[in-house]
C-alpha positions in Angstrom: -35.7 29.2 -16.9 -38.1 31.0 -19.1 -39.6 32.7 -16.1 -36.1 33.7 -14.9 -35.2 35.1 -18.4 -38.5 37.0 -18.3 -38.3 38.4 -15.0 -34.5 39.1 -14.6 -32.5 38.6 -17.8 -30.4 35.9 -19.2 -30.9 32.5 -17.6 -27.1 31.6 -17.8 -26.4 34.5 -15.1 -28.9 32.8 -12.8 -27.4 29.4 -13.5 -23.7 30.9 -13.0 -24.9 32.3 -9.6 -26.4 29.0 -8.5 -23.0 27.3 -9.6 -20.9 29.7 -7.6 -23.2 29.1 -4.5 -22.5 25.3 -4.9 -18.9 25.8 -5.5 -18.5 27.7 -2.1 -20.5 25.1 -0.3 -18.3 22.3 -1.8 -15.2 24.2 -0.7 -16.6 24.5 2.9 -17.5 20.7 2.8 -14.0 19.9 1.7 -12.3 22.0 4.3 -14.4 20.2 6.8 -13.7 16.8 5.4 -9.8 17.7 5.2 -9.9 18.7 8.8 -11.6 15.6 9.9 -9.3 13.4 7.8 -6.3 15.1 9.7 -8.0 14.4 13.1 -8.3 10.9 12.1 -4.7 10.4 11.2 -3.7 12.1 14.3 -5.8 9.5 16.3 -4.3 6.8 14.3 -0.8 7.9 15.0 -1.6 8.1 18.8 -3.2 4.7 18.7 -0.2 3.2 17.1 2.0 4.4 20.2 -0.4 3.5 23.0 0.9 0.8 25.3 -2.1 -1.7 26.1 -0.5 -2.6 29.5 -0.8 1.1 30.6 -4.7 1.0 29.9 -6.8 1.2 32.7 -9.5 -1.5 33.3 -12.3 1.3 33.6 -11.5 2.4 30.0 -12.3 0.6 26.9 -9.6 2.6 25.0 -8.0 5.9 25.9 -8.9 7.2 22.5 -12.6 6.9 23.2 -14.2 9.5 25.4 -16.0 7.7 28.4 -19.1 9.7 27.6 -19.2 8.3 23.9 -21.8 5.7 24.2 
């Protein structure tokens, strides 16, 4: 921090900028996780409405893509 202060002014401005950057990154990650959570809930709801008798023998589960392995 002494080097920051000596070269560009008060260190708290540098720290504030770093915190702003971290806050933006956290907001992005929270949005991604929120979208993922909504997708999990959508799949969970769909799974609860599936009829096992309608499943084909070739598919393990209609919710799992055949190329997921």
